Structure formats: structure tokens, C-alpha cells
C-alpha positions in Angstrom: -21.2 -21.5 4.1 -19.0 -19.6 1.7 -15.8 -21.2 0.7 -13.7 -18.3 2.0 -10.6 -20.3 1.5 -10.5 -18.7 -1.9 -9.8 -15.2 -0.4 -6.0 -15.6 -0.7 -5.9 -16.8 -4.3 -8.9 -15.5 -6.2 -7.4 -12.1 -6.8 -4.6 -13.6 -8.8 -7.2 -15.3 -11.0 -9.3 -12.1 -11.5 -6.5 -9.6 -11.8 -3.7 -11.4 -13.6 -5.3 -13.4 -16.5 -3.3 -11.5 -19.0 0.0 -12.9 -17.9 -1.3 -16.2 -16.8 -2.7 -17.0 -20.2 0.7 -16.5 -21.8 2.7 -18.5 -19.3 2.5 -19.5 -15.6 4.3 -17.1 -13.3 7.9 -18.2 -12.4 8.6 -20.1 -9.2 10.7 -18.7 -6.5 14.5 -18.4 -7.2 16.0 -21.9 -7.2 19.5 -20.7 -6.2 21.2 -21.7 -9.5 24.7 -20.6 -8.3 24.6 -23.1 -5.4 24.8 -20.6 -2.7 23.5 -21.5 0.8 20.2 -19.6 1.0 19.5 -17.6 4.2 16.3 -16.1 5.4 15.7 -12.9 7.4 13.6 -12.4 10.5 12.0 -9.0 10.9 11.2 -8.0 14.5 9.2 -5.0 15.6 12.0 -3.3 17.5 11.2 0.2 16.3 7.6 1.5 16.0 7.2 4.6 13.8 4.1 6.7 14.3 2.7 9.6 12.3 0.6 11.7 14.7 -2.0 14.3 13.9 -2.9 16.8 16.6 -6.5 17.9 17.0 -8.4 20.2 19.3 -11.4 19.1 21.5 -13.8 19.6 18.6 -11.7 17.4 16.3 -10.3 20.3 14.2 -6.8 20.1 12.9 -4.3 22.1 15.0 -1.8 23.9 12.7 1.2 24.4 14.9 4.8 23.4 14.7 6.1 24.1 18.2 5.1 20.9 20.1 8.0 19.0 21.7 8.5 15.3 22.6 7.6 16.1 26.2 4.1 17.2 25.0 3.3 13.5 24.0 3.2 10.4 26.1 3.1 7.1 24.2 1.7 4.0 25.8 1.9 0.5 24.4 -0.4 -2.0 26.1 -0.6 0.5 29.0 3.2 0.8 29.4 4.8 4.2 29.0 7.4 4.2 26.2 10.4 6.4 25.6 10.4 8.5 22.5 13.5 7.8 20.5 13.1 10.2 17.5 10.8 13.2 16.9 10.0 15.2 13.8 7.9 18.3 13.6 5.5 19.0 10.7 8.0 21.5 9.2 10.4 18.6 8.5 7.8 17.1 6.1 7.4 20.1 3.9 7.8 20.1 0.1 11.1 21.6 -1.0 9.4 24.4 -2.9 6.0 25.6 -1.9 3.8 26.6 -4.9 6.2 25.2 -7.5 5.7 22.0 -9.4 8.5 19.6 -8.3 6.8 16.3 -9.2 5.5 15.5 -12.7 5.8 11.7 -12.5 6.7 9.0 -10.0 10.3 9.3 -11.0 10.4 12.8 -9.4 9.4 11.6 -6.0 13.1 11.3 -5.1 13.2 15.1 -5.1 10.8 15.7 -2.2 12.6 13.9 0.6 10.2 13.0 3.4 7.3 15.1 2.2 3.9 13.3 2.1 2.1 12.2 -1.1 -1.6 11.7 -1.8 -3.1 8.6 -3.4 -6.7 9.1 -4.7 -8.7 5.9 -5.5 -12.1 5.7 -7.1 -13.7 2.4 -6.1 -16.1 1.4 -8.9 -15.8 -2.3 -8.0 -18.0 -2.0 -4.8 -20.1 1.1 -5.6 -23.3 1.4 -7.4 -23.2 3.3 -10.7 -25.0 6.3 -9.1 -22.5 6.4 -6.2 -19.5 6.1 -8.6 -20.8 9.0 -10.7 -21.4 11.1 -7.5 -17.9 10.3 -6.3 -16.4 11.4 -9.6 -18.3 14.6 -9.5 -17.2 15.3 -5.9 -13.6 14.6 -6.7 -13.7 17.1 -9.5 -15.3 19.6 -7.2 -12.5 19.0 -4.6 -9.7 19.4 -7.1 -11.3 22.6 -8.5 -11.0 24.1 -5.0 -7.3 23.5 -4.9 -4.5 25.7 -6.2 -3.2 25.1 -9.7 0.0 23.6 -8.2 -1.1 21.0 -5.7 0.5 21.1 -2.3 1.2 17.4 -2.4 2.2 15.2 -5.3 -1.0 13.2 -6.2 -1.7 10.0 -8.1 -5.1 8.9 -9.3 -6.1 5.3 -9.4 -9.3 3.3 -10.0 -10.6 -0.1 -8.9 -12.8 -1.6 -11.6 -14.6 -4.9 -12.2 -11.5 -6.9 -13.3 -8.5 -4.6 -12.8 -6.8 -2.0 -10.6 -5.2 0.7 -12.7 -3.6 4.2 -12.7 -5.5 7.0 -14.4 -2.8 9.6 -13.9 0.8 9.3 -12.6 2.0 11.4 -9.7 1.7 15.1 -10.5 1.1 18.5 -8.9 -0.9 19.7 -11.9 -4.4 20.1 -10.6 -5.9 20.6 -14.1 -4.3 17.4 -15.4 -6.0 15.4 -12.7 -9.3 17.1 -13.3 -9.1 16.2 -17.0 -8.3 12.6 -16.1 -11.3 12.3 -13.9 -13.6 13.8 -16.4 -12.4 11.6 -19.3 -12.8 8.4 -17.3 -16.2 6.8 -17.7 -17.0 4.4 -14.9 -17.9 0.8 -15.9 -21.2 -0.7 -14.9 -20.5 -2.5 -11.6 -21.7 -5.9 -13.0 -19.5 -7.8 -10.5 -21.1 -6.2 -7.5 -24.6 -6.1 -9.0 -24.4 -9.8 -9.8 -23.2 -11.0 -6.4 -24.3 -8.5 -3.8 -22.9 -8.6 -0.3 -22.6 -12.4 0.0 -21.7 -15.4 -1.9 -18.5 -16.2 -3.9 -18.7 -12.9 -5.8 -18.4 -11.0 -2.6 -15.4 -13.1 -1.7 -13.8 -12.3 -5.0 -14.3 -8.6 -4.5 -12.7 -8.9 -1.1 -9.7 -10.6 -2.7 -9.5 -7.9 -5.3 -9.6 -5.1 -2.7 -6.9 -6.7 -0.6 -4.7 -7.2 -3.7 -5.2 -3.5 -4.7 -4.1 -2.3 -1.2 -1.1 -4.6 -1.2 -0.2 -3.3 -4.7 -0.3 0.3 -3.4 1.9 -0.6 -0.5 4.4 -2.5 -2.7 4.5 0.1 -5.4 5.2 3.0 -3.0 7.6 1.3 -0.5 10.6 3.2 -1.9 9.0 6.6 -1.1 10.2 7.5 2.3 7.4 9.9 3.4 3.9 9.3 4.5 1.3 8.3 1.9 -2.2 9.5 2.4 -4.6 7.1 0.7 -8.1 8.6 0.1 -10.3 5.6 -0.9 -13.7 6.8 -2.3 -16.1 3.9 -2.4 -17.8 1.2 -0.3 -14.8 -1.2 -0.1 -15.4 -4.9 0.3 -18.4 -6.3 2.2 -17.8 -7.0 5.8 -17.0 -10.6 6.7 -18.6 -12.0 9.9 -16.2 -14.6 11.4 -18.6 -15.8 14.1 -19.7 -19.3 13.4 -17.4 -19.7 10.4 -15.2 -22.8 10.2 -12.0 -21.9 12.1 -9.6 -22.6 9.2 -11.5 -20.2 7.0 -11.7 -17.5 9.7 -7.9 -17.9 10.3 -7.2 -17.4 6.6 -9.3 -14.2 6.3 -7.6 -12.9 9.5 -4.2 -13.7 8.1 -5.0 -12.0 4.8 -6.2 -8.9 6.6 -3.3 -8.7 9.0 -0.8 -9.2 6.1 -2.4 -6.4 4.1 -2.4 -4.1 7.2 1.3 -4.9 7.9 2.3 -4.0 4.3 0.4 -0.7 4.5 2.1 0.2 7.8 5.5 -0.8 6.6 5.0 1.5 3.6 3.7 4.3 5.9 0.3 4.4 4.2 -2.5 6.1 6.2 -6.0 5.3 4.8 -9.0 7.6 4.8 -12.1 5.6 3.6 -15.0 7.6 2.2 -18.3 5.8 1.8 -20.5 7.8 -0.7 -23.7 5.8 0.0 -26.4 7.8 1.8 -28.0 6.7 5.0 -24.9 4.9 6.3 -23.3 5.2 9.7 -21.8 8.5 10.7 -18.1 9.3 10.7 -16.0 6.8 12.6 -12.6 8.0 13.7 -9.6 6.0 14.6 -9.8 7.2 18.2 -12.6 7.6 20.6 -14.0 11.0 19.7 -16.7 10.9 22.4 -14.2 10.6 25.3 -12.4 13.9 24.8 -11.3 14.1 28.5 -8.6 11.5 27.7 -7.0 13.9 25.3 -5.7 11.0 23.3 -6.8 8.1 21.3 -7.7 5.1 23.5 -5.6 2.7 21.5 -8.4 0.6 20.1 -8.7 -3.1 20.7 -7.6 -6.0 18.5 -9.4 -5.3 15.2 -10.2 -9.0 15.0 -11.5 -9.1 18.5 -15.1 -8.4 17.5 -15.4 -11.3 15.2 -15.7 -9.3 11.9 -13.4 -7.9 9.2 -14.6 -4.7 7.6 -13.0 -2.4 5.0 -13.4 0.7 7.2 -11.2 -1.0 9.8 -8.2 -0.2 7.6 -8.7 3.5 8.6 -8.4 2.9 12.3 -5.5 0.4 11.9 -3.4 2.8 9.8 -4.2 6.0 11.7 -6.8 7.5 9.4 -10.6 8.1 9.5 -13.6 6.2 8.1 -16.1 8.7 6.7 -19.7 7.5 6.2 -23.0 9.0 5.3 -21.7 12.4 4.1 -22.9 14.1 1.0 -20.1 16.7 1.0 -17.4 14.3 -0.3 -15.3 17.2 -1.6 -14.9 18.6 1.9 -14.2 15.2 3.3 -11.4 14.7 0.8 -10.0 18.1 1.7 -10.1 17.3 5.4 -8.4 13.9 5.0 -5.6 15.3 2.8 -5.1 18.2 5.2 -4.7 15.9 8.1 -2.1 13.9 6.1 -0.1 17.1 5.5 0.3 18.4 9.0 1.7 15.7 11.2 4.4 14.8 13.7 6.5 11.7 13.3 8.0 9.9 16.3 9.3 6.5 17.1 9.9 4.3 20.1 11.5 0.9 21.0 8.8 -1.2 22.7 9.6 -2.2 26.3 8.0 -5.6 25.6 10.4 -8.1 24.0 7.6 -10.6 23.1 7.4 -11.5 19.4 4.1 -13.4 19.5 2.7 -12.6 16.1 -0.9 -13.1 17.1 -0.7 -10.6 20.0 -2.1 -7.2 19.1 -0.2 -4.3 20.6 -2.5 -1.4 21.5 -1.1 2.1 21.2 -2.4 5.2 23.0 -1.0 8.7 23.0 -1.9 11.2 25.8 -1.1 14.9 25.4 0.0 17.0 28.3 -2.2 19.8 27.1 -5.7 18.7 28.0 -7.1 20.8 25.2 -5.3 18.7 22.6 -5.6 15.1 21.5 -3.6 12.9 19.1 -4.7 10.8 16.2 -2.6 7.8 15.2 -3.0 4.2 14.5 -4.7 1.9 17.0 -1.8 -0.5 17.3 0.0 -3.2 15.4 0.9 -6.9 15.2 4.6 -7.7 15.4 6.0 -7.8 11.9 7.6 -10.8 10.4 9.4 -11.4 7.2 6.5 -13.4 5.8 4.2 -10.4 6.3 6.1 -8.5 3.7 7.0 -11.5 1.5 4.5 -14.4 1.9 6.6 -16.6 -0.4 8.8 -17.2 2.7 6.0 -18.6 4.7 7.0 -22.3 5.4 3.5 -23.2 6.6 2.0 -22.2 3.2 1.4 -24.8 0.6 3.5 -24.7 -2.6 0.3 -24.0 -4.6 -0.4 -21.0 -2.4 3.2 -19.8 -2.6 3.0 -19.9 -6.3 -0.3 -18.1 -6.3 1.1 -15.3 -4.1 4.2 -14.9 -6.3 2.1 -14.9 -9.4 -0.1 -12.2 -7.9 2.9 -10.0 -7.0 4.6 -10.3 -10.3 1.5 -10.2 -12.5 0.0 -7.3 -10.7 3.2 -5.2 -11.1 3.8 -6.2 -14.7 0.3 -5.7 -16.0 -0.3 -2.2 -14.6 1.2 1.2 -15.4 1.6 2.0 -11.7 5.3 2.7 -11.0 7.0 0.5 -8.4 9.9 2.0 -6.5 10.7 -0.6 -3.8 13.8 -1.2 -5.8 15.6 1.4 -8.0 15.6 -0.2 -11.4 17.0 1.1 -14.7 16.8 -0.6 -18.1 19.0 -0.1 -21.2 19.1 -1.9 -24.5 22.6 -3.5 -24.8 22.1 -5.8 -27.8 19.7 -6.6 -30.7 17.8 -9.0 -28.3 19.2 -8.0 -24.9 18.4 -5.5 -22.2 20.5 -4.8 -19.1 18.8 -4.0 -15.8 20.7 -2.3 -13.0 19.4 -2.3 -9.4 20.9 0.0 -6.8 19.9 1.5 -3.5 18.8 0.4 0.0 15.9 -1.8 -1.0 18.0 -4.8 -1.9 17.9 -7.8 0.3 21.2 -9.5 1.0 21.5 -13.0 2.5 23.3 -13.4 5.8 27.1 -13.7 5.4 28.4 -17.2 4.5 31.6 -18.8 5.8 33.8 -16.4 3.9 31.6 -13.4 4.5 30.0 -13.6 1.0 26.4 -12.4 0.5 24.1 -12.4 -2.5 20.7 -11.3 -3.8 18.2 -13.6 -5.4 15.7 -11.9 -7.7 13.1 -12.6 -10.3 13.7 -10.5 -13.5 10.8 -10.1 -15.9 10.0 -8.1 -19.0 6.5 -7.7 -20.7 5.6 -5.9 -23.9 2.3 -4.3 -25.0 0.6 -3.1 -28.1 -1.2 0.2 -28.7 -4.3 -1.2 -27.0 -2.3 -2.1 -23.9 -2.7 -5.8 -24.6 0.1 -8.0 -23.3 1.9 -9.5 -26.3 4.5 -11.6 -24.5 6.8 -11.8 -21.6 10.0 -13.4 -20.4 11.2 -14.2 -16.9 14.4 -15.5 -15.3 15.6 -16.3 -11.8 19.0 -14.6 -11.1 21.6 -14.6 -8.3 23.9 -11.6 -7.8 26.9 -11.7 -5.5 27.1 -8.7 -3.3 29.7 -6.3 -4.7 32.2 -4.4 -2.6 31.2 -0.9 -1.4 27.7 0.4 -2.2 27.4 -1.2 -5.7 24.3 -2.8 -6.9 23.4 -5.7 -9.2 23.3 -6.0 -13.0 21.2 -8.5 -14.8 21.2 -9.4 -18.5 17.8 -10.3 -19.9 17.4 -11.8 -23.4 14.2 -10.4 -25.0 12.8 -11.5 -28.4 9.9 -9.2 -29.1 6.7 -10.4 -30.8 3.9 -8.5 -32.4 3.9 -4.8 -32.7 4.8 -3.5 -29.2 4.7 0.2 -28.3 6.0 -0.1 -24.7 7.8 -2.5 -22.4 7.8 -2.9 -18.7 10.8 -4.4 -16.8 10.3 -5.8 -13.2 12.8 -6.9 -10.6 11.5 -8.7 -7.5 13.8 -9.4 -4.6 13.2 -13.0 -3.5 14.3 -12.3 0.1 12.2 -9.2 1.1 9.6 -9.1 -1.7 10.4 -5.6 -2.7 9.8 -4.7 -6.4 11.0 -2.1 -8.8 9.9 -1.3 -12.4 11.3 0.5 -15.4 9.4 1.4 -18.5 10.6 1.8 -22.1 8.4 3.2 -24.9 9.0 2.7 -28.7 
């Protein structure tokens, strides 16, 4: 039997050796100012759904005139009251046909408009499939207007790293050039381990870490994120007959990853480029069209297996398999992520049992229409978004998760906007970081009403070959200022080597949100 206990820690070893070799990741904040630390409890009191409307044949319905009364939302069979409702027109880009976004820093300009995240999975795909995926992605991009309708970022999962090939942009030709210039690695990790054994476990850990990284990095973008993952994804794990503690850990890792994706409003569309695989699997029951709605699938863990394609159903997307027209599949997925309604409800059930899966079903009053949304959810807790707070986790595991978060954010060029961080040099060997905005986590008020934020503050610097030359980290406590003010942190930095760029990172110890700021020399 595989030692699947490694699933929660192996990604930190594989993906973060650069920072781990220099120094162990810092421990959680130790409250140096002597404040009484409080924790938060997150309860699923508001459920937000992005809903795509389809006709009986599964074609996207391009209309903006549906009203709340055209939708009936059921949770575990109980009719819910819609509390808020947004039509597709409320998710439009500020200026159609004009480039608004040229980097992640420009995402603040688009309000609640959706963005697209393209991922090439070379970690779990054969060399032939990876080459075909690149070809089809270029073909898809060439069919789009020169100014893309949605800001798009391009990422790649490789043997030992998950990186960004191009920052958010609406420049179609810039993305095409990035895809053409990128030469895929030989998938030695997959070829050497296949679909079982410790190597398969490592790839599962790497995939989960990459998905969590996407969710963490984009948590500050308010609109929907359409994640188009082109590649096989990790091998399925059969939990039947597995030791219960190992099965529980895999389930916990999968649930936590799904919770982070949902909290960041990420909808996944998985595209398997391998021929002779199963046909397209949608998040709802496409065969039973008479229900005019998705059936609100069962607990994703109920069948005793964990599969990568399940992320599509669990986040409201589609798993495409066995298609050779990947360019059309990408176009379809992105189109469905552009034309959607957003609605929310407060669950009638007050139960907070974390292990209980809540099934969601939407029925449309027009029998010629049906709705596509996520199958359901598990009640969200603070530890889902910040595992460091999990009191049942060993200190070794807490440290590994913290190292994974910090190292993953520090050793990539993916911008993190969970916190709004700005960096400025304020002395020969000192930088000042300012953190503002709604992402900060404040402790509960003390006896005199005082609150504070605890944070890990990190800087790393790199040479021209993007090698980490050194880093420094500190634990800080910031009393909450009056009004809407944020926090300011002083970070002493003594550079070594010949750096060409620096990355600064602030991680909130209470809610796990992270923000980055980059400086080039």
C-alpha cells in the first residue's frame, strides 16, 4: 500500500527546495507584543453561486433578461430564498475592445468582470500530449480578437515547479508568442512513476499545491476566475480498502483545496488531451434534461475515489475528455465563464457539521432552459483557508503547510493580491511595506477594544538566472489603526550576490491571505 500520508507534505519538498535550502521557513507568529491572540470561525452563512444558463442541447444561452423568479435554488432538497442577484451585464469589462489590463496590477480596474487562467499541465501529460496541447492553445488564441475579451494569464505545471509564462494581459499576440517560445520539458517524473507508487503521490501533491496557489494568488480579484486546465491532472486515488487514516488525509486535502477554489470564485474546466478517454462529463446530469436543472451531485467522496476531473463538477465547470478539437473546447469553456448570473442565498439549515456535504440543485421555471453551477459544498471553516490554525494538526505538519504557502508565493513570479502590498526603499538596508484594504485579518476586540494583525513578512532576491540568492523573514504584530488605515512594516534587508529583482511577501497569520510586491534593479 502506498504511503499516502505524504500527500500533504510532499509538495513542499518538491516545489520549495530553493528557499528551504537557504533557511527553514519561519514558524507562525509568536505574538511578540504580548497581545492575547484570538482566532476566527468562518461559517457558511452566505452561499454565492455563479450560474450559466444552457438550452436543452447544452448550448450557452446568451440573454440578460432572466429574473430571480426564473431560478429555484434547492439545498439538500430544501427551497432557498435568493438574497442577491446579478445579471451577466453586471460582469462586463469596463471597455469592450480596449486593452484595460496589461498586468495583474491592472485587475483593480475591471471591477467584477471575469478573468481567465490558462494552465498547460506538462507534469501529468506525455510529451506528445503536451505538444498537442500547446499547438491547440495557439490555434485557440489565433481565433480570438487582438484584444482579448477577458484578461488572461498563462501558467505551466512542470516536473518540479509551477510557474507563470505570461502575466495577465488582453494582448492576444503576446500570449501566442509566450506559448510558442515555451518548450515543454520531458515528463520524466510521470514517465518514471506512472499512475501508481510514491511518484504518483508526489504529482498529486504538486497538483493540489498548484491549485491552492492559484486560489491564494487571485483571492483579491473580486470577479469569477475561469481556470482552463489542459492536461491529465493527477492520477485518481481509489480510497476503497485504503487504511482509514490515509484515506481521511487525502479527503481532507481534496476538500481543503476545493474550499480554497470556491472561496476565491474559481471555476475549473479540465481538458484531457489524451485520445480514447471517456467522453465529456458535465457538472450536471446532461442526460436528464427534463429536470431543467443540475441534479446537485452527490458527495464527491461518496464513491470512494478522488479524481482530478472532480474539481470541475465541484466548482461548477466541465470536465472534457477524449476530444481532439481542444481549441474549440477552450473557447467553449471561456465563453461559459463569461456569460453567467451570480446569486446568493442564506442556507435554511443551521448545521455546521464540516463533514456533511450540502447538495445544490437549480431548477428553471422555463423547461427549455437548465442551469449549470457547482454540485454543492462543505461548510467552510477558518482552517480550510488557513491550515496553520488547525489544532488537530501536528506542529510538523503546520510548519510544512506554512513553508508551502510562503515558499510557493516567494519563489514564483505569479502575483498575489489577497493583500494589497506596496514596497519602498526607506534606507540603505531597509524597505518599508504597507498593507491596506479589506483582506487584512484583525483579531477579536480585547478588553479595551484593541485589535491587531499578525503577519509574516518576507523578502527574497534573485539573480539574472532567477536563482534565489537569499531571503529574510520576520514575524510582526500591527495594532489596528483608527479609521480605514492599514499596517506598515519595516524590514531590514542586506542583499547578497548580484540580484536583479526582489519579491516581498506579507502573509496574514489569521486568515492566511497573502500579497506580494516586486522590485527590479
